[in-house]
Kinemage of the C-alpha trace (Angstrom):
@kinemage 1
@onewidth
@group {chain A} dominant
@subgroup {mainchain}
@vectorlist {calphas} color= white
{ca met a 1} P 0.000 0.000 0.000
{ca asn a 2} L 1.271 3.495 -0.745
{ca ala a 3} L 2.539 5.066 2.459
{ca ala a 4} L 0.752 8.285 1.636
{ca thr a 5} L -2.602 6.540 1.534
{ca pro a 6} L -4.369 6.192 4.889
{ca ala a 7} L -5.672 2.734 5.623
{ca leu a 8} L -9.412 2.247 5.620
{ca pro a 9} L -10.813 1.953 9.133
{ca arg a 10} L -12.096 -1.429 10.214
{ca ser a 11} L -15.732 -0.306 10.060
{ca ala a 12} L -15.289 0.822 6.448
{ca arg a 13} L -13.703 -2.489 5.484
{ca trp a 14} L -16.614 -4.447 6.892
{ca ala a 15} L -19.114 -2.082 5.298
{ca leu a 16} L -17.465 -2.753 1.944
{ca ala a 17} L -17.680 -6.501 2.519
{ca ile a 18} L -21.383 -6.248 3.306
{ca ala a 19} L -21.908 -4.083 0.211
{ca ala a 20} L -20.108 -6.723 -1.863
{ca gly a 21} L -22.338 -9.430 -0.394
{ca ile a 22} L -25.488 -7.490 -1.248
{ca ala a 23} L -24.233 -6.947 -4.811
{ca met a 24} L -23.433 -10.661 -5.080
{ca arg a 25} L -26.942 -11.519 -3.931
{ca phe a 26} L -28.436 -9.800 -6.966
{ca gly a 27} L -25.519 -10.130 -9.371
{ca tyr a 28} L -25.181 -13.888 -8.905
{ca gly a 29} L -27.868 -16.481 -8.303
{ca leu a 30} L -30.697 -17.905 -10.362
{ca glu a 31} L -31.652 -14.812 -12.372
{ca pro a 32} L -28.547 -12.615 -12.123
{ca leu a 33} L -28.021 -9.041 -13.214
{ca trp a 34} L -24.952 -9.503 -15.403
{ca trp a 35} L -23.620 -5.972 -14.977
{ca leu a 36} L -23.918 -6.180 -11.195
{ca ala a 37} L -21.987 -9.462 -11.241
{ca leu a 38} L -19.078 -7.536 -12.759
{ca leu a 39} L -19.242 -4.881 -10.030
{ca ala a 40} L -19.841 -7.145 -7.028
{ca pro a 41} L -16.218 -8.078 -6.177
{ca val a 42} L -14.965 -4.482 -6.372
{ca pro a 43} L -15.701 -3.454 -2.727
{ca leu a 44} L -14.173 -6.715 -1.516
{ca leu a 45} L -10.982 -6.189 -3.526
{ca val a 46} L -10.603 -2.687 -2.096
{ca ala a 47} L -11.245 -3.777 1.500
{ca ala a 48} L -8.809 -6.699 1.260
{ca gln a 49} L -5.916 -4.371 0.385
{ca his a 50} L -6.384 -2.559 3.705
{ca ala a 51} L -6.737 -5.720 5.823
{ca ser a 52} L -4.535 -8.529 7.060
{ca ala a 53} L -4.718 -11.859 5.253
{ca arg a 54} L -6.834 -13.304 8.072
{ca glu a 55} L -9.280 -10.398 8.030
{ca ala a 56} L -9.442 -10.467 4.223
{ca ala a 57} L -10.522 -14.113 4.422
{ca ala a 58} L -13.183 -13.229 6.987
{ca leu a 59} L -14.448 -10.362 4.822
{ca ala a 60} L -14.767 -12.706 1.837
{ca leu a 61} L -16.553 -15.357 3.908
{ca val a 62} L -19.150 -12.849 5.083
{ca ala a 63} L -19.722 -11.495 1.559
{ca ala a 64} L -20.081 -15.015 0.136
{ca leu a 65} L -22.566 -16.039 2.821
{ca ile a 66} L -24.680 -12.928 2.188
{ca gly a 67} L -24.717 -13.430 -1.577
{ca pro a 68} L -23.984 -17.051 -2.510
{ca val a 69} L -23.656 -18.085 -6.137
{ca leu a 70} L -26.496 -20.591 -5.616
{ca pro a 71} L -29.073 -19.609 -2.926
{ca trp a 72} L -29.240 -21.903 0.114
{ca ser a 73} L -33.042 -22.090 -0.052
{ca tyr a 74} L -32.811 -23.378 -3.622
{ca leu a 75} L -30.217 -26.012 -2.748
{ca ala a 76} L -32.195 -27.106 0.325
{ca gly a 77} L -35.137 -27.998 -1.904
{ca leu a 78} L -32.992 -30.378 -3.935
{ca met a 79} L -30.480 -31.972 -1.615
{ca pro a 80} L -30.107 -33.334 1.933
{ca leu a 81} L -29.141 -30.746 4.541
{ca pro a 82} L -25.585 -32.090 5.070
{ca val a 83} L -24.921 -31.767 1.340
{ca val a 84} L -26.295 -28.196 1.316
{ca val a 85} L -24.108 -27.234 4.271
{ca gly a 86} L -21.101 -28.762 2.543
{ca ile a 87} L -21.771 -26.858 -0.668
{ca ala a 88} L -22.322 -23.599 1.237
{ca ala a 89} L -19.065 -24.035 3.132
{ca ala a 90} L -17.146 -24.936 -0.013
{ca met a 91} L -18.382 -21.899 -1.951
{ca ala a 92} L -17.654 -19.523 0.935
{ca leu a 93} L -14.181 -20.999 1.469
{ca gln a 94} L -13.509 -20.723 -2.243
{ca trp a 95} L -14.223 -17.001 -2.129
{ca ala a 96} L -11.992 -16.621 0.923
{ca ala a 97} L -9.168 -18.411 -0.882
{ca val a 98} L -9.621 -16.320 -4.041
{ca ile a 99} L -9.458 -13.047 -2.098
{ca val a 100} L -6.489 -14.106 0.068
{ca val a 101} L -4.529 -15.297 -2.972
{ca thr a 102} L -5.380 -12.142 -4.925
{ca arg a 103} L -4.350 -9.982 -1.966
{ca ala a 104} L -1.013 -11.814 -1.757
{ca leu a 105} L -0.399 -11.272 -5.466
{ca his a 106} L -1.182 -7.571 -5.132
{ca gln a 107} L 0.923 -7.126 -2.007
{ca arg a 108} L 3.976 -9.149 -3.012
{ca gly a 109} L 3.853 -9.664 -6.749
{ca pro a 110} L 5.208 -7.440 -9.515
{ca gly a 111} L 3.110 -4.575 -10.788
{ca trp a 112} L 1.579 -6.556 -13.646
{ca cys a 113} L -0.040 -8.877 -11.077
{ca thr a 114} L -2.441 -6.080 -10.169
{ca pro a 115} L -4.529 -6.090 -13.355
{ca phe a 116} L -4.265 -9.809 -14.049
{ca gly a 117} L -3.996 -11.395 -10.604
{ca phe a 118} L -7.694 -11.423 -9.735
{ca gly a 119} L -8.807 -12.608 -13.171
{ca ile a 120} L -6.274 -15.440 -13.291
{ca thr a 121} L -7.168 -16.487 -9.735
{ca leu a 122} L -10.903 -16.520 -10.533
{ca ala a 123} L -10.306 -18.520 -13.714
{ca ala a 124} L -8.006 -20.994 -11.949
{ca phe a 125} L -10.539 -21.678 -9.211
{ca asp a 126} L -13.269 -21.987 -11.841
{ca ala a 127} L -11.245 -24.683 -13.614
{ca leu a 128} L -10.417 -26.511 -10.372
{ca leu a 129} L -14.076 -26.412 -9.284
{ca ala a 130} L -15.225 -27.893 -12.587
{ca ala a 131} L -12.707 -30.714 -12.258
{ca ala a 132} L -13.450 -31.555 -8.616
{ca ser a 133} L -17.136 -30.838 -8.085
{ca pro a 134} L -19.775 -33.567 -8.556
{ca asp a 135} L -21.948 -30.762 -9.950
{ca gly a 136} L -19.487 -29.806 -12.657
{ca thr a 137} L -19.566 -26.124 -13.562
{ca ala a 138} L -22.941 -25.432 -11.921
{ca ala a 139} L -21.463 -22.846 -9.528
{ca ser a 140} L -19.354 -21.026 -12.116
{ca leu a 141} L -19.663 -17.246 -12.168
{ca ala a 142} L -19.488 -17.395 -15.971
{ca tyr a 143} L -23.221 -18.095 -16.264
{ca thr a 144} L -24.053 -14.692 -14.761
{ca gln a 145} L -22.924 -13.225 -18.090
{ca ala a 146} L -25.228 -15.292 -20.312
{ca asp a 147} L -27.113 -12.176 -21.428
{ca ala a 148} L -23.861 -10.329 -22.220
{ca leu a 149} L -23.461 -12.116 -25.547
{ca pro a 150} L -20.331 -10.287 -26.801
{ca leu a 151} L -18.508 -11.257 -23.608
{ca val a 152} L -19.484 -14.930 -23.462
{ca gln a 153} L -18.157 -15.626 -26.948
{ca val a 154} L -14.711 -16.131 -25.358
{ca ala a 155} L -16.105 -19.465 -24.116
{ca ser a 156} L -15.516 -20.696 -27.667
{ca leu a 157} L -11.809 -20.141 -26.968
{ca gly a 158} L -11.403 -21.316 -23.382
{ca gly a 159} L -14.702 -22.342 -21.813
{ca thr a 160} L -16.120 -20.849 -18.621
{ca pro a 161} L -12.692 -19.952 -17.126
{ca ala a 162} L -12.099 -17.568 -20.034
{ca ile a 163} L -15.292 -15.722 -19.094
{ca thr a 164} L -14.398 -15.527 -15.393
{ca phe a 165} L -10.936 -14.221 -16.329
{ca val a 166} L -12.504 -11.323 -18.214
{ca met a 167} L -14.885 -10.688 -15.304
{ca gly a 168} L -11.852 -10.488 -13.029
{ca leu a 169} L -10.141 -7.994 -15.349
{ca val a 170} L -13.163 -5.699 -15.221
{ca ala a 171} L -13.416 -5.896 -11.418
{ca ala a 172} L -9.680 -5.257 -10.967
{ca leu a 173} L -9.814 -2.220 -13.235
{ca leu a 174} L -12.780 -0.767 -11.328
{ca ala a 175} L -11.179 -1.513 -7.945
{ca ala a 176} L -8.027 0.320 -9.025
{ca ala a 177} L -10.120 3.304 -10.051
{ca ala a 178} L -11.966 3.238 -6.700
{ca asp a 179} L -8.768 3.035 -4.615
{ca pro a 180} L -6.049 4.582 -6.814
{ca gly a 181} L -3.469 5.213 -4.075
{ca ser a 182} L -3.269 1.617 -2.825
{ca arg a 183} L -1.414 -1.414 -4.161
{ca leu a 184} L -4.233 -1.716 -6.690
{ca arg a 185} L -2.778 1.169 -8.666
{ca phe a 186} L -2.130 0.346 -12.350
{ca ser a 187} L 0.978 1.433 -14.198
{ca arg a 188} L 0.408 3.005 -17.601
{ca ala a 189} L 1.584 -0.175 -19.307
{ca ala a 190} L -0.700 -2.342 -17.156
{ca leu a 191} L -3.649 -0.056 -17.781
{ca gly a 192} L -3.015 -0.100 -21.520
{ca ala a 193} L -2.688 -3.881 -21.601
{ca thr a 194} L -5.910 -4.341 -19.618
{ca val a 195} L -7.932 -1.975 -21.785
{ca leu a 196} L -6.499 -3.569 -24.934
{ca leu a 197} L -7.393 -7.063 -23.748
{ca leu a 198} L -10.932 -6.054 -22.823
{ca ala a 199} L -11.359 -4.300 -26.173
{ca ala a 200} L -10.101 -7.410 -27.957
{ca thr a 201} L -12.590 -9.557 -26.027
{ca ile a 202} L -15.553 -7.409 -27.027
{ca thr a 203} L -14.311 -7.077 -30.603
{ca phe a 204} L -14.018 -10.850 -30.901
{ca gly a 205} L -17.508 -11.245 -29.435
{ca val a 206} L -19.040 -8.723 -31.809
{ca trp a 207} L -17.273 -10.372 -34.757
{ca arg a 208} L -18.489 -13.828 -33.782
{ca leu a 209} L -22.054 -12.571 -33.334
{ca ala a 210} L -21.847 -10.963 -36.768
{ca leu a 211} L -21.091 -14.271 -38.481
{ca pro a 212} L -23.740 -15.015 -41.123
{ca ala a 213} L -26.947 -16.026 -39.370
{ca gly a 214} L -27.997 -18.142 -42.327
{ca gly a 215} L -27.047 -21.728 -42.910
{ca ala a 216} L -28.933 -24.937 -42.485
{ca thr a 217} L -31.841 -25.228 -40.075
{ca leu a 218} L -34.141 -28.028 -39.032
{ca pro a 219} L -37.835 -27.578 -38.166
{ca val a 220} L -38.349 -28.817 -34.603
{ca ala a 221} L -40.835 -28.675 -31.761
{ca ala a 222} L -40.713 -29.133 -27.999
{ca val a 223} L -43.523 -30.012 -25.604
{ca ala a 224} L -43.604 -29.906 -21.785
{ca ile a 225} L -46.270 -30.400 -19.106
{ca asp a 226} L -45.616 -29.567 -15.461
{ca ala a 227} L -47.045 -32.750 -13.989
{ca arg a 228} L -45.898 -35.174 -11.346
{ca ile a 229} L -43.809 -38.106 -12.516
{ca ala a 230} L -46.347 -40.788 -13.447
{ca asp a 231} L -45.278 -44.231 -12.213
{ca arg a 232} L -46.642 -46.990 -14.425
{ca arg a 233} L -45.746 -49.599 -11.810
{ca ser a 234} L -47.933 -48.171 -9.007
{ca asp a 235} L -50.515 -46.092 -10.890
{ca pro a 236} L -50.911 -47.251 -14.501
{ca ala a 237} L -54.036 -45.122 -14.960
{ca ala a 238} L -52.165 -41.910 -14.133
{ca phe a 239} L -49.370 -42.956 -16.473
{ca glu a 240} L -51.829 -43.550 -19.308
{ca arg a 241} L -53.495 -40.154 -18.727
{ca leu a 242} L -50.170 -38.337 -18.823
{ca leu a 243} L -49.047 -40.189 -21.931
{ca ala a 244} L -52.365 -39.351 -23.597
{ca asp a 245} L -51.896 -35.663 -22.684
{ca tyr a 246} L -48.457 -35.687 -24.281
{ca glu a 247} L -49.748 -37.467 -27.372
{ca ala a 248} L -52.405 -34.775 -27.775
{ca ala a 249} L -49.795 -32.023 -27.379
{ca val a 250} L -47.510 -33.712 -29.912
{ca ser a 251} L -50.439 -33.828 -32.349
{ca arg a 252} L -50.759 -30.046 -32.016
{ca ala a 253} L -47.000 -29.565 -32.368
{ca val a 254} L -46.805 -31.462 -35.662
{ca ala a 255} L -48.996 -28.853 -37.317
{ca ser a 256} L -45.727 -26.981 -38.009
{ca gln a 257} L -44.334 -30.139 -39.648
{ca pro a 258} L -41.267 -30.570 -37.410
{ca arg a 259} L -38.685 -33.224 -38.176
{ca leu a 260} L -38.064 -33.744 -34.455
{ca val a 261} L -40.317 -33.390 -31.392
{ca leu a 262} L -38.663 -33.219 -27.964
{ca leu a 263} L -40.350 -34.028 -24.632
{ca pro a 264} L -38.803 -33.476 -21.171
{ca glu a 265} L -36.646 -35.645 -18.973
{ca arg a 266} L -38.307 -38.439 -16.973
{ca ile a 267} L -41.966 -37.731 -17.617
{ca gly a 268} L -42.748 -41.118 -16.072
{ca asp a 269} L -41.278 -44.199 -14.402
{ca ile a 270} L -41.616 -47.708 -15.783
{ca ala a 271} L -40.356 -51.198 -15.057
{ca ser a 272} L -37.742 -52.604 -17.417
{ca thr a 273} L -40.257 -55.286 -18.399
{ca asp a 274} L -42.580 -52.558 -19.730
{ca val a 275} L -40.026 -50.961 -22.043
{ca asp a 276} L -41.195 -52.775 -25.182
{ca ala a 277} L -44.884 -51.989 -24.649
{ca val a 278} L -44.291 -48.271 -23.984
{ca ala a 279} L -41.800 -48.016 -26.841
{ca gln a 280} L -44.282 -49.534 -29.302
{ca arg a 281} L -46.902 -46.984 -28.341
{ca leu a 282} L -44.465 -44.104 -28.773
{ca ala a 283} L -43.207 -45.549 -32.047
{ca ala a 284} L -46.758 -45.373 -33.365
{ca ala a 285} L -46.930 -41.722 -32.303
{ca ala a 286} L -43.634 -40.989 -34.096
{ca arg a 287} L -44.864 -42.668 -37.296
{ca asn a 288} L -48.120 -40.741 -37.162
{ca ala a 289} L -46.238 -37.487 -36.643
{ca lys a 290} L -43.738 -38.353 -39.397
{ca ala a 291} L -41.084 -37.030 -37.054
{ca asp a 292} L -38.444 -38.308 -34.664
{ca leu a 293} L -39.547 -38.311 -31.038
{ca val a 294} L -37.287 -37.878 -27.974
{ca val a 295} L -38.667 -38.482 -24.481
{ca gly a 296} L -37.297 -39.306 -21.018
{ca phe a 297} L -38.259 -42.089 -18.588
{ca gly a 298} L -36.994 -43.538 -15.352
{ca val a 299} L -36.469 -47.255 -15.963
{ca phe a 300} L -36.356 -49.600 -12.953
{ca gly a 301} L -35.273 -53.219 -13.092
{ca pro a 302} L -33.110 -55.931 -11.575
{ca glu a 303} L -30.158 -54.913 -13.753
{ca gly a 304} L -30.248 -51.393 -12.239
{ca asn a 305} L -32.224 -48.173 -12.307
{ca his a 306} L -31.458 -45.561 -14.942
{ca asn a 307} L -32.654 -42.141 -16.024
{ca glu a 308} L -33.022 -42.630 -19.764
{ca ala a 309} L -33.795 -40.645 -22.891
{ca trp a 310} L -35.364 -42.531 -25.788
{ca trp a 311} L -34.861 -41.449 -29.372
{ca ile a 312} L -37.505 -42.991 -31.634
{ca asp a 313} L -37.193 -42.160 -35.294
{ca ala a 314} L -40.052 -41.816 -37.747
{ca ser a 315} L -39.735 -45.481 -38.701
{ca gly a 316} L -40.197 -46.554 -35.071
{ca thr a 317} L -36.571 -47.544 -34.340
{ca leu a 318} L -35.629 -46.986 -30.689
{ca val a 319} L -32.212 -45.945 -29.313
{ca arg a 320} L -31.760 -45.487 -25.545
{ca tyr a 321} L -29.366 -43.135 -23.757
{ca arg a 322} L -28.642 -43.208 -20.018
{ca lys a 323} L -27.956 -40.022 -18.077
{ca gln a 324} L -24.317 -39.859 -17.037
{ca his a 325} L -24.317 -37.135 -14.375
{ca leu a 326} L -26.924 -37.345 -11.616
{ca val a 327} L -28.227 -34.778 -9.107
{ca gln a 328} L -26.836 -35.507 -5.647
{ca gly a 329} L -29.454 -36.927 -3.299
{ca leu a 330} L -32.398 -36.406 -5.629
{ca glu a 331} L -31.296 -39.159 -8.016
{ca ala a 332} L -29.701 -41.490 -5.492
{ca arg a 333} L -31.859 -44.376 -6.762
{ca phe a 334} L -30.290 -44.198 -10.217
{ca ala a 335} L -26.960 -45.402 -11.508
{ca gly a 336} L -25.033 -43.161 -13.868
{ca gly a 337} L -24.853 -44.241 -17.467
{ca pro a 338} L -21.672 -45.017 -19.403
{ca ala a 339} L -19.662 -42.330 -21.171
{ca thr a 340} L -21.295 -43.019 -24.512
{ca thr a 341} L -22.876 -40.776 -27.109
{ca val a 342} L -26.171 -41.295 -28.907
{ca lys a 343} L -26.231 -39.587 -32.294
{ca arg a 344} L -28.877 -39.591 -35.002
{ca thr a 345} L -28.928 -38.043 -38.454
{ca ile a 346} L -31.943 -36.152 -39.784
{ca asp a 347} L -31.911 -34.743 -43.322
{ca gly a 348} L -28.131 -35.090 -43.391
{ca his a 349} L -27.555 -33.287 -40.076
{ca thr a 350} L -26.062 -35.113 -37.104
{ca leu a 351} L -27.590 -34.416 -33.686
{ca ala a 352} L -26.472 -35.750 -30.299
{ca leu a 353} L -28.409 -36.498 -27.129
{ca ala a 354} L -27.764 -35.493 -23.508
{ca ile a 355} L -29.979 -35.245 -20.425
{ca cys a 356} L -30.259 -32.101 -18.295
{ca lys a 357} L -27.335 -32.195 -15.831
{ca asp a 358} L -25.027 -33.745 -18.398
{ca met a 359} L -24.913 -30.244 -19.883
{ca asp a 360} L -23.161 -28.936 -16.742
{ca phe a 361} L -20.021 -30.868 -17.720
{ca pro a 362} L -18.024 -29.303 -20.589
{ca ala a 363} L -15.827 -32.353 -21.198
{ca thr a 364} L -18.880 -34.609 -21.557
{ca ile a 365} L -20.560 -32.331 -24.081
{ca arg a 366} L -17.371 -31.714 -26.042
{ca arg a 367} L -16.974 -35.482 -26.396
{ca ser a 368} L -20.617 -35.765 -27.454
{ca thr a 369} L -20.271 -33.163 -30.200
{ca leu a 370} L -17.148 -34.644 -31.819
{ca pro a 371} L -16.479 -34.837 -34.665
{ca asp a 372} L -19.425 -33.584 -36.692
{ca val a 373} L -22.453 -32.966 -34.461
{ca ala a 374} L -24.377 -29.852 -35.478
{ca ala a 375} L -26.793 -29.559 -32.532
{ca met a 376} L -27.586 -31.009 -29.111
{ca val a 377} L -31.028 -32.349 -28.159
{ca val a 378} L -31.642 -32.137 -24.410
{ca pro a 379} L -34.664 -33.376 -22.428
{ca ala a 380} L -34.514 -31.703 -19.016
{ca trp a 381} L -36.224 -31.175 -15.694
{ca asp a 382} L -35.711 -27.849 -13.945
{ca phe a 383} L -37.094 -26.764 -10.589
{ca gly a 384} L -39.036 -23.615 -11.373
{ca ala a 385} L -36.713 -21.027 -9.879
{ca asp a 386} L -33.665 -22.206 -11.811
{ca gly a 387} L -35.342 -22.417 -15.216
{ca trp a 388} L -33.556 -19.414 -16.719
{ca leu a 389} L -30.153 -20.255 -15.262
{ca his a 390} L -30.096 -23.918 -16.210
{ca ser a 391} L -31.234 -23.204 -19.757
{ca arg a 392} L -28.366 -20.690 -20.123
{ca met a 393} L -25.853 -23.143 -18.717
{ca ala a 394} L -26.823 -25.524 -21.499
{ca met a 395} L -26.618 -22.748 -24.092
{ca leu a 396} L -23.051 -21.984 -23.045
{ca arg a 397} L -22.082 -25.541 -23.985
{ca gly a 398} L -23.366 -24.619 -27.437
{ca val a 399} L -21.097 -21.557 -27.520
{ca glu a 400} L -18.098 -23.622 -26.403
{ca asn a 401} L -18.581 -26.199 -29.140
{ca gly a 402} L -20.233 -24.140 -31.860
{ca val a 403} L -23.489 -26.094 -31.982
{ca gly a 404} L -27.193 -25.332 -31.800
{ca leu a 405} L -29.389 -26.516 -28.940
{ca leu a 406} L -32.954 -27.766 -28.554
{ca arg a 407} L -33.934 -28.143 -24.894
{ca ala a 408} L -37.278 -28.959 -23.267
{ca ala a 409} L -37.680 -28.837 -19.488
{ca arg a 410} L -40.522 -29.550 -17.135
{ca glu a 411} L -40.849 -26.721 -14.574
{ca gly a 412} L -38.524 -24.644 -16.675
{ca his a 413} L -37.793 -23.271 -20.116
{ca leu a 414} L -38.212 -24.709 -23.585
{ca thr a 415} L -35.542 -23.151 -25.792
{ca ile a 416} L -33.977 -23.166 -29.222
{ca ser a 417} L -30.575 -21.470 -29.440
{ca asp a 418} L -27.721 -21.177 -31.918
{ca ala a 419} L -23.957 -21.652 -31.806
{ca gln a 420} L -23.452 -18.116 -30.420
{ca gly a 421} L -25.886 -18.607 -27.535
{ca arg a 422} L -28.643 -16.481 -29.073
{ca val a 423} L -32.146 -17.565 -28.149
{ca arg a 424} L -34.054 -18.259 -31.361
{ca ala a 425} L -37.296 -19.271 -29.619
{ca gln a 426} L -38.369 -19.721 -26.021
{ca thr a 427} L -41.371 -20.398 -23.835
{ca val a 428} L -41.998 -21.445 -20.238
{ca ser a 429} L -43.615 -24.711 -19.193
{ca gly a 430} L -46.842 -24.858 -17.167
{ca ala a 431} L -49.660 -27.075 -15.962
{ca ala a 432} L -51.146 -26.979 -19.459
{ca ala a 433} L -49.040 -28.320 -22.284
{ca ala a 434} L -46.474 -25.781 -23.487
{ca val a 435} L -45.593 -26.173 -27.167
{ca leu a 436} L -42.590 -24.504 -28.783
{ca ser a 437} L -42.067 -24.625 -32.539
{ca gly a 438} L -39.178 -23.172 -34.487
{ca thr a 439} L -36.114 -23.864 -36.600
{ca leu a 440} L -33.001 -25.290 -34.979
{ca pro a 441} L -29.700 -24.007 -36.429
{ca val a 442} L -27.668 -27.018 -37.564
{ca gln a 443} L -24.705 -25.193 -39.078
{ca arg a 444} L -21.723 -26.118 -36.910
{ca val a 445} L -19.243 -23.323 -36.126
{ca asp a 446} L -15.695 -24.526 -35.504
{ca thr a 447} L -14.243 -23.435 -32.123
{ca leu a 448} L -10.818 -23.474 -30.504
{ca phe a 449} L -12.355 -24.986 -27.367
{ca thr a 450} L -13.523 -28.043 -29.305
{ca arg a 451} L -10.135 -28.385 -30.993
{ca leu a 452} L -8.068 -28.113 -27.817
{ca gly a 453} L -10.441 -29.824 -25.399
{ca ala a 454} L -11.601 -29.005 -21.893
{ca gly a 455} L -8.016 -29.571 -20.762
{ca val a 456} L -7.263 -26.023 -21.957
{ca ser a 457} L -8.814 -24.931 -18.649
{ca trp a 458} L -5.713 -26.217 -16.848
{ca leu a 459} L -3.823 -23.273 -18.330
{ca trp a 460} L -5.296 -21.069 -15.595
{ca pro a 461} L -4.108 -23.063 -12.553
{ca ala a 462} L -0.686 -23.238 -14.222
{ca leu a 463} L -0.630 -19.455 -14.655
{ca leu a 464} L -1.731 -18.955 -11.070
{ca leu a 465} L 1.029 -21.234 -9.816
{ca met a 466} L 3.540 -19.228 -11.823
{ca leu a 467} L 2.247 -15.970 -10.336
{ca leu a 468} L 2.455 -17.362 -6.823
{ca leu a 469} L 6.054 -18.437 -7.377
{ca val a 470} L 6.922 -14.970 -8.682
{ca ala a 471} L 5.173 -13.355 -5.699
{ca arg a 472} L 6.983 -15.664 -3.272
{ca arg a 473} L 10.332 -14.607 -4.679
{ca gly a 474} L 9.191 -11.016 -4.302
C-alpha cells in the first residue's frame, strides 16, 4: 500500500464486505443481473488491500454467505441438509481463498499482477471447481454473463474460465479506479494492456455474433407439461393419462411439420419389463407425426435403475441413452450411465443427445459433439426457480462447441438457441401443455475450445502457480 494513503478503518472495510455481499446476492444467483456481477467483487478487492490476510478471508466469507452463487433455499429444496451445508461451506471458502490469494499477489507480486492477478485467480478456481465438483460447472460465475453475448463468446476459446478471467479484469480495473493510491494502482503499461485485452474480447464477441446467421436449419418442436412423474408400476391409470396428454400435445406440435419433437426428462417411471410396450406406443406416435420423437423415462429393473432418454425415429426404431451425471441426493436411486454418445442423423444433419445435468459438464458435451455434431437435443427437468439459469448453462455448452441446442424442461424453459448462444425461440412450461415450434440451427461453427479440449482450462491453474512463485520470490 502506498505510504501516503491512509488505511481504511475497520468499520469501512466491513461495510465494503457487506456491500459486496449485497451486490453478489443480486448479481449472482438464479436470475442474475450480469452488470452487477461484474461490479460485485470491487468493494471486496478494495477492502482486502487494507486488511490482514486473516481479516481479508473473513471479509470474503461474510460477503459469500450474504450473496452465494447458488441460494441456500434453492439447494435445500434439492439436496439433503448435510450436502447443502457442505456446498455452502465450499463456496464460501472458495471465495476466501480467491481473495487471500489475490491480496497476496497484489501485495507481493510485480506490478503486472495487479490487473491480471484477480482474473487469473478466478479462472483458476473456476477450472479446479469444474474438475473436482460432482456438480461440474454449476457454480461457475461465468453463467451470470449469459445475457452479455459479446462477452461470453470467449467461451468458444477457453470455456467458462475464459469468461471468469474477463470478469476479473473488469473488477480489478474498477477496484483500481476506486482506490487509486493503494497497491491496486495500475501502471500506464498495465492499464493499456488491460484496456487492450478487454477491447479485444468485445471485438471478438461482436465479430463472432456478426457471423452469417444463415445456414442450415431443421424444423423442430418441444412439448412440456408440469405434472408429477407418473409411475406406471404403481398407478398405470395416471401414467396412461399423462401419456395421452403428451400425445395430444404432440399432435398439435406437428402442425408446423417438425422433423423432431422433444419431450422433457423423466416424464414417467416404468419397469424394465414394460419398455417394449411403452416403446411400441411411442413408435406409433412418431410414425403418425412423421417425425423423430425424444422423451425421457426412469427405468427400474433388476439390472439397475437408470434415467433414460429414448430417441424414436419416424420409422419406429428406438435408441436409448442413459444419463451420465446425476443430481446428488435427488437421483440417489439411479446409476449413472456409461460415457457413450447417442447420435442420429436427420436430413443429413447429425444431432447428439444429452440429459439435463449432463450439460453442466463441458468435457462430456465436447466429447458428445465430436467430430461432426451440429446440434444437441436435451430433455430436461428444472425446478421452477432455476429455469432461466439452467437453460443458459446448457446454451453456453453450445457456444463452447459451436453447436445449436434444442432443450425442453418440465418446470422450466423450452428453448432453441444457436452456436453463439442467441435464443431463437423460447417459452416457459406450465400445468397446461407448453408447445414450442421453431427452426433449430444445424450449421456447426468450428471453435478453438472443441479443438483443444476441456483440458485447456488447466492453463489457468498453471498461470496462477507461476504468479504465486513470482510473488513468493518477491
